[in-house]
Each structure stands twice: as C-alpha cells, then as structure tokens.
C-alpha positions as CSV (number, residue, x, y, z in Angstrom):
1,A,157.9,160.4,57.7
2,A,154.5,159.9,56.0
3,L,154.8,156.0,56.2
4,N,155.5,156.3,59.9
5,A,152.5,158.6,60.2
6,K,150.3,156.1,58.6
7,A,151.5,153.2,60.6
8,N,150.9,155.1,63.8
9,A,147.5,156.1,62.6
10,D,146.7,152.4,61.8
11,L,147.9,151.3,65.2
12,N,145.7,154.1,66.8
13,S,142.7,153.0,64.6
14,K,143.1,149.4,65.8
15,S,143.5,150.5,69.4
16,L,140.5,152.8,69.1
17,D,138.3,149.9,67.4
18,A,139.3,147.5,70.3
19,S,138.5,150.0,72.8
20,L,135.2,150.8,71.2
21,S,134.3,147.1,71.0
22,R,135.0,146.7,74.7
23,L,132.8,149.7,75.6
24,S,129.9,148.7,73.6
25,S,130.0,144.9,74.6
26,G,131.2,145.4,78.2
27,L,133.6,142.6,77.5
28,R,137.4,142.7,77.8
29,I,137.7,139.7,75.2
30,N,135.6,140.1,72.1
31,S,137.4,137.9,69.8
32,A,140.5,135.3,69.7
33,A,142.7,138.2,68.6
34,D,142.1,140.1,72.0
35,D,143.2,137.0,74.1
36,A,143.2,133.4,72.4
37,S,143.5,131.4,75.7
38,G,141.2,133.8,77.6
39,M,138.6,133.4,74.7
40,A,138.9,129.6,75.0
41,I,138.2,129.9,78.9
42,A,135.5,132.2,78.4
43,D,133.6,130.1,75.8
44,S,134.0,126.9,78.2
45,L,132.5,128.8,81.1
46,R,129.9,130.2,79.1
47,S,128.9,126.7,77.7
48,Q,129.1,125.4,81.4
49,A,126.9,128.3,82.6
50,N,124.2,127.4,79.8
51,T,124.3,123.9,80.7
52,L,123.9,124.4,84.4
53,G,121.0,126.8,83.6
54,Q,119.2,124.2,81.7
55,A,120.0,121.7,84.5
56,I,118.5,123.9,86.8
57,S,115.3,124.2,84.6
58,N,115.3,120.2,84.5
59,G,115.4,120.3,88.3
60,N,112.5,122.7,88.3
61,D,110.6,120.3,85.9
62,A,111.2,117.5,88.1
63,L,109.9,119.5,91.2
64,G,106.9,120.7,89.3
65,I,106.1,117.0,88.5
66,L,106.4,115.8,92.1
67,Q,104.6,118.8,93.2
68,T,101.7,118.1,90.8
69,A,101.7,114.4,91.9
70,D,101.7,115.6,95.6
71,K,98.8,117.7,95.3
72,A,96.8,114.9,93.4
73,M,97.6,112.5,96.0
74,D,96.6,114.9,98.8
75,E,93.2,115.1,97.2
76,Q,93.2,111.1,97.2
77,L,94.2,111.1,100.8
78,K,91.2,113.2,101.7
79,I,88.9,110.7,99.6
80,L,90.5,107.7,101.5
81,D,89.8,109.4,104.9
82,T,86.1,109.8,103.9
83,I,86.0,106.1,102.8
84,K,87.6,105.1,106.0
85,T,84.9,107.1,107.9
86,K,82.0,105.7,106.1
87,A,83.4,102.2,106.5
88,T,83.6,102.5,110.2
89,Q,80.1,104.1,110.2
90,A,78.8,100.9,108.6
91,A,80.7,98.5,110.8
92,Q,78.1,98.8,113.7
93,D,74.8,97.1,114.2
94,G,73.1,100.4,114.4
95,Q,73.0,100.4,110.6
96,S,70.3,98.5,108.6
97,L,70.9,96.6,105.4
98,K,69.4,99.5,103.5
99,T,71.7,102.3,105.1
100,R,74.8,100.0,104.8
101,T,73.9,99.5,101.0
102,M,73.6,103.3,100.7
103,L,76.9,103.9,102.3
104,Q,78.6,101.3,100.0
105,A,77.2,103.3,97.1
106,D,78.8,106.4,98.5
107,I,82.1,104.5,98.9
108,N,81.8,103.2,95.3
109,R,81.4,106.8,93.9
110,L,84.4,108.0,96.1
111,M,86.6,105.2,94.6
112,E,85.5,106.1,91.2
113,E,86.7,109.7,92.1
114,L,89.8,108.4,93.4
115,D,90.5,106.3,90.1
116,N,89.7,109.3,88.0
117,I,92.4,111.3,89.7
118,A,94.9,108.5,89.4
119,N,94.2,108.2,85.6
120,T,94.0,111.9,84.5
121,T,96.8,113.4,86.7
122,S,99.6,114.3,84.1
123,F,102.3,116.7,83.5
124,N,103.4,117.6,79.9
125,G,101.5,114.7,78.8
126,K,103.0,112.1,81.0
127,Q,100.7,110.2,83.4
128,L,101.8,110.5,86.9
129,L,99.7,108.3,89.0
130,S,98.7,105.2,86.7
131,G,101.8,103.3,87.5
132,N,103.7,104.2,84.4
133,F,106.0,106.9,86.0
134,I,109.0,104.4,86.9
135,N,112.5,105.4,87.2
136,Q,112.2,108.7,85.0
137,E,115.7,110.4,84.9
138,F,116.5,114.1,85.3
139,Q,119.7,115.6,84.2
140,I,120.5,118.0,86.9
141,G,124.4,118.8,86.3
142,A,126.7,120.0,83.7
143,S,128.4,116.5,83.3
144,S,127.1,113.2,82.4
145,N,125.5,110.9,85.0
146,Q,124.6,113.8,87.2
147,T,121.1,112.7,87.1
148,V,118.3,111.7,89.7
149,K,115.5,109.2,89.3
150,A,112.0,109.4,90.4
151,T,109.4,106.7,90.7
152,I,105.6,107.5,91.4
153,G,103.5,104.4,92.3
154,A,100.1,103.7,91.0
155,T,97.2,105.0,93.1
156,Q,94.2,103.5,91.7
157,S,91.9,101.6,94.0
158,S,93.1,98.4,92.7
159,K,96.5,99.1,93.7
160,I,96.0,100.9,97.0
161,G,96.3,98.8,100.1
162,L,97.3,95.8,97.9
163,T,97.8,92.9,100.6
164,R,99.0,89.5,100.1
165,F,97.4,86.8,102.5
166,E,98.7,83.1,102.7
167,T,97.3,80.7,105.2
168,G,99.0,77.2,105.7
169,G,97.2,74.0,106.3
170,R,96.0,72.6,109.7
171,I,99.0,71.2,111.5
172,S,98.4,67.9,113.4
173,T,102.0,66.8,114.2
174,S,104.6,68.4,116.3
175,G,108.2,69.1,115.0
176,E,110.9,71.7,114.3
177,V,110.5,74.5,111.8
178,Q,113.0,76.8,110.4
179,F,111.5,79.3,108.0
180,T,113.3,81.2,105.1
181,L,111.7,84.0,103.1
182,K,112.8,83.8,99.6
183,N,113.7,87.2,97.9
184,Y,112.0,89.0,100.6
185,N,113.3,92.4,99.2
186,G,113.5,91.2,95.5
187,I,117.1,90.0,96.1
188,D,117.9,88.4,99.4
189,D,116.6,85.6,101.4
190,F,116.0,85.9,105.3
191,Q,116.3,83.1,107.7
192,F,114.4,82.9,111.0
193,Q,115.5,81.2,114.1
194,K,114.4,77.6,114.5
195,V,111.2,77.2,116.4
196,V,109.6,73.9,118.1
197,I,106.2,73.3,117.2
198,S,104.6,71.5,120.3
199,T,102.3,71.8,123.4
200,S,105.0,73.2,125.6
201,V,105.4,76.7,126.9
202,G,107.3,78.9,124.6
203,T,106.7,76.8,121.6
204,G,104.1,76.4,118.8
205,L,102.8,78.9,116.1
206,G,102.6,81.4,118.8
207,A,106.5,81.2,119.1
208,L,106.8,81.1,115.2
209,A,104.6,84.1,114.7
210,D,106.6,86.1,117.3
211,E,109.9,85.2,115.5
212,I,108.4,86.3,112.1
213,N,106.8,89.6,113.5
214,K,109.9,90.8,115.3
215,N,111.7,90.9,111.9
216,A,108.5,92.3,110.1
217,D,110.0,95.8,109.6
218,K,112.7,94.3,107.7
219,T,111.0,91.6,105.7
220,G,107.6,93.2,105.3
221,V,106.0,90.0,106.3
222,R,103.7,89.6,109.6
223,A,102.2,86.5,110.8
224,T,99.1,85.4,112.7
225,F,98.0,82.1,114.1
226,T,94.8,80.4,115.1
227,V,94.9,77.3,117.2
228,E,91.3,76.1,118.0
229,T,89.6,72.8,118.5
230,R,86.0,72.8,118.1
231,G,83.4,70.1,118.6
232,M,81.3,69.2,115.4
233,A,77.9,69.6,117.2
234,A,76.4,71.1,120.3
235,V,77.6,69.3,123.6
236,R,75.4,66.4,124.8
237,A,75.6,64.8,128.2
238,G,78.5,62.7,128.5
239,T,81.6,61.6,130.7
240,T,85.4,62.0,130.2
241,S,87.8,59.2,131.1
242,D,89.6,58.9,134.2
243,D,92.8,59.5,132.2
244,F,91.4,62.3,130.5
245,A,94.2,65.1,130.0
246,I,95.1,68.2,127.8
247,N,98.8,68.9,126.9
248,G,100.0,66.4,129.4
249,V,97.9,67.8,132.3
250,K,95.6,65.3,133.9
251,I,92.1,66.5,134.4
252,G,90.3,63.0,135.0
253,K,86.8,62.2,135.0
254,V,84.1,64.7,134.6
255,E,80.2,64.3,134.2
256,Y,78.6,67.1,132.0
257,K,75.2,67.6,130.9
258,D,73.6,68.8,127.5
259,G,75.1,72.1,126.4
260,D,77.4,71.7,129.5
261,S,74.6,73.4,131.5
262,N,76.2,72.5,134.8
263,G,79.4,74.1,133.5
264,A,81.3,71.1,134.7
265,L,83.3,70.4,131.5
266,V,84.3,73.9,130.8
267,A,85.2,74.4,134.5
268,A,87.3,71.3,134.7
269,I,89.4,72.2,131.6
270,N,89.9,75.8,132.7
271,S,90.8,74.9,136.1
272,V,94.2,73.9,134.5
273,K,94.3,76.4,131.7
274,D,97.4,78.3,133.1
275,T,99.5,75.0,133.0
276,T,98.0,73.8,129.6
277,G,97.6,77.0,127.7
278,V,94.1,75.9,126.7
279,E,90.9,77.7,127.6
280,A,87.4,76.1,127.2
281,S,84.2,77.8,126.3
282,I,80.8,77.0,124.8
283,D,80.0,78.9,121.5
284,A,76.8,80.4,120.4
285,N,75.8,77.1,118.8
286,G,76.4,75.3,121.9
287,Q,79.6,73.7,120.7
288,L,82.6,73.2,122.8
289,L,85.6,75.5,121.8
290,L,89.1,74.9,122.9
291,S,91.5,77.9,122.3
292,S,95.2,78.2,122.7
293,R,95.8,82.0,122.9
294,E,99.6,81.4,123.3
295,G,99.8,79.5,120.1
296,R,100.8,76.2,121.8
297,G,99.2,73.1,120.3
298,I,96.2,71.4,122.0
299,K,96.5,67.7,122.5
300,I,93.7,65.8,124.0
301,E,94.7,62.4,125.7
302,G,92.3,59.7,126.9
303,S,88.5,60.3,126.2
304,I,86.7,63.5,126.4
305,G,83.5,61.8,125.7
306,G,81.2,61.3,122.8
307,G,79.1,64.2,124.0
308,A,81.8,66.8,123.2
309,F,81.8,65.7,119.6
310,I,85.5,66.3,119.1
311,N,86.5,64.7,115.9
312,K,89.3,62.1,116.2
313,D,91.5,63.9,113.7
314,M,91.5,66.9,116.0
315,M,92.6,65.2,119.2
316,E,96.1,66.6,118.3
317,N,95.9,70.2,116.8
318,Y,98.7,72.8,116.3
319,G,96.7,75.2,114.5
320,R,97.1,77.3,111.2
321,L,99.6,80.0,110.4
322,S,98.8,83.0,108.1
323,L,101.3,85.3,106.6
324,V,100.5,88.9,105.3
325,K,102.6,91.1,103.2
326,N,101.4,94.4,102.1
327,D,102.8,94.8,98.6
328,G,100.6,92.0,97.2
329,K,103.5,90.0,95.9
330,D,103.7,86.2,96.5
331,I,105.2,85.2,99.8
332,L,108.0,82.6,98.9
333,V,108.8,80.2,101.7
334,S,111.4,77.5,102.0
335,G,113.2,75.8,104.9
336,T,113.1,72.6,107.0
337,G,110.1,71.1,108.6
338,L,107.7,73.2,106.6
339,E,105.0,70.4,107.2
340,S,105.2,71.2,110.7
341,A,104.0,74.9,110.0
342,G,101.4,73.9,107.5
343,F,103.4,75.1,104.5
344,G,104.7,71.8,103.2
345,A,104.3,70.5,99.8
346,G,101.4,68.3,100.8
347,N,99.5,71.1,102.5
348,F,96.7,73.0,101.0
349,I,97.7,76.8,101.2
350,S,94.9,79.4,100.9
351,Q,96.2,82.3,99.0
352,A,94.7,85.7,97.9
353,S,95.7,89.3,97.2
354,V,93.3,92.0,98.3
355,S,93.0,95.7,97.3
356,L,90.7,98.6,98.1
357,R,88.8,97.7,95.1
358,E,87.5,94.3,96.7
359,S,85.4,96.5,99.0
360,K,83.3,97.2,95.7
361,G,82.6,93.5,95.5
362,Q,84.7,93.0,92.4
C-alpha cells in the first residue's frame, strides 16, 4: 500500500510540475517529453518566424536605402531645375557677356553642390549615388534565393545627361542602305528596313532618319540629318546654262546680279521647290544656300554659273546623318551600303560624348 501511495504521489507530482510549467510559460509544449513531434514542429515554426522577422528587417533596410537615395535625388532635381532656368535665362540676346559669365559662375556652383550630394549620400557607410551601388542584393524571404536586387545609377554632373553623338561623313553618291545597330540593348542587334538614298520623293537621309526614329523608343538611338549645299563665297553676277536643273527638274537660263540683288536665282530655284524638294536662300554672308528639308539629295545638273561659287564636289550632295544615344555608349553600326549613309569604312565619323559637366567648359 505504501509503494502504491508513493507511485501515485510521484505521478501527481509530475503532473503538477507539467501543469505549473505550462502555466508559467504559457506553452503547452515545454520539452520533447511533452510532445516530441509537436516540439519539432514548434521549433521549426519558431525558426521560420525568426527568419521572416529578419527578412522583414532586411526589406526595411532596403526601403530605407531607397528612401535616402530618393530624398537626395529630389534635392538634385531642384538643383537641375535651377540650372535649366539659368541656362534659359542666358540663352537670349538681352544678356551681356558679363551677365552670362555671372550666370555661368552660378551654374558652376550649383553643379559643385550637385556633385557634393552625389559623393556624400550614404547609408550605413555605403555610398548610394556615386555609381558603386550596383546589383546590391537583399534577402527578403525565409528560403534561399528569395532576394531582390537594387541598382542606383551615378548622379554626378559628369554622368547626368550623358549623350553620345556620332555624325557620318558627307554623302556624295546615291545608293541603298540597310542599317543594323549592334548590341543596341547590350545583347541584341536591330535591323532597320532598307532605305534608298537618292533625290526622289520618300528617299534620302530624311527617309533613313524617319526609319531610325520610329524605332527610337526600343533602340534608344535617334537620328537627325542635314542636307545643304552652300556657295564658297558671296554670290556674284552670273548666268546659269540653258540645261540648268536641280534633281532632274529643268530650271533653264537665269541671269542674276551680285548678291542676287534682283532675286532672280533664288526665285527661279524656289519656283520648282515643291517638285525638287530643294529651297534656295541667300545667307547672312551673301552666299547661296540650297536646303533639302525633306532629306532628299541635292543634285545640280548643267551649270549654275560661276557667280554662285558652288564647289564642283558639291554638285551632288546627299548630306550628313547624325545619330544620338542618351546613355553615352558607342553606337555600333553595321549593314549594307554604309558608304551611302556616311558611315562606311572610308568615311570620317565625328564622335563625342557630352554630359552636364561640359557646360562648365571642362
């Protein structure tokens, strides 16, 4: 009887200990002895909860980084707005050289402030706007690879507005062109439709520029063109030949005076401009200027007269094409008939990358 009593007392004591443990901890399972499988599940859930808590903290850190960068860039935007206003103020002839110099000095100080923000904005020792914050990874889940990546571009004046310009050589022969932009997005090539370079309607650099520009949102490359033939000196009295023609349209004999003071030469050329696509004018230096606003070529046949001072090399002119890309990277071009677009191996191509810093004269 005594042994039974002791055994029952021990059982009651253990039961009481378990009840007191549960009451004090508020947990049903305090050890593996209470429920081994339940204990394993609880430990797993506790670990996952702790991991998720840290992941949330990581996400908040990422958010804090982006908010810090956003506030700094908001200040930079205000500076850029001020720079734009001052540049607009300087771009009118009511300003003297002295006032323009003062405005440029203000712009220089503003750009120093812009660069200071870019070089000093940081989070936990990491610079955010210097261009070094690239593909930074944040663990935002309990499992591996549950991450997000963030990149913040450089915002110094040497990086903002970085633009690449490439201008081909002057084109003096007609032909067909099929442009291909190499690695336009860093990986793929983009091939444009074939374009004819000639003096006919719907052809020339104007047509090529239209083809490039309609795809600019995808490629990031835009095109402009210039098709102009200018006399080498002020117009002197002269006479065109009976077979004088522009772009295949006969104009005939025209007698003109010094500076085309009687307006005969300009009037004769402009009388057929709707057909030729070529408009004539006398520039501020008294030189004859022929312009093709549609981007068609300008081909002079017969004789325009020595008084117009048109170089014989310019009797057939298809202009120049310029390409612009806003990220400052090289514009890589390949394809067929590139000589007819001024981008062949034998052409001199003018290239430059320009940023906001260049406005400081650096």
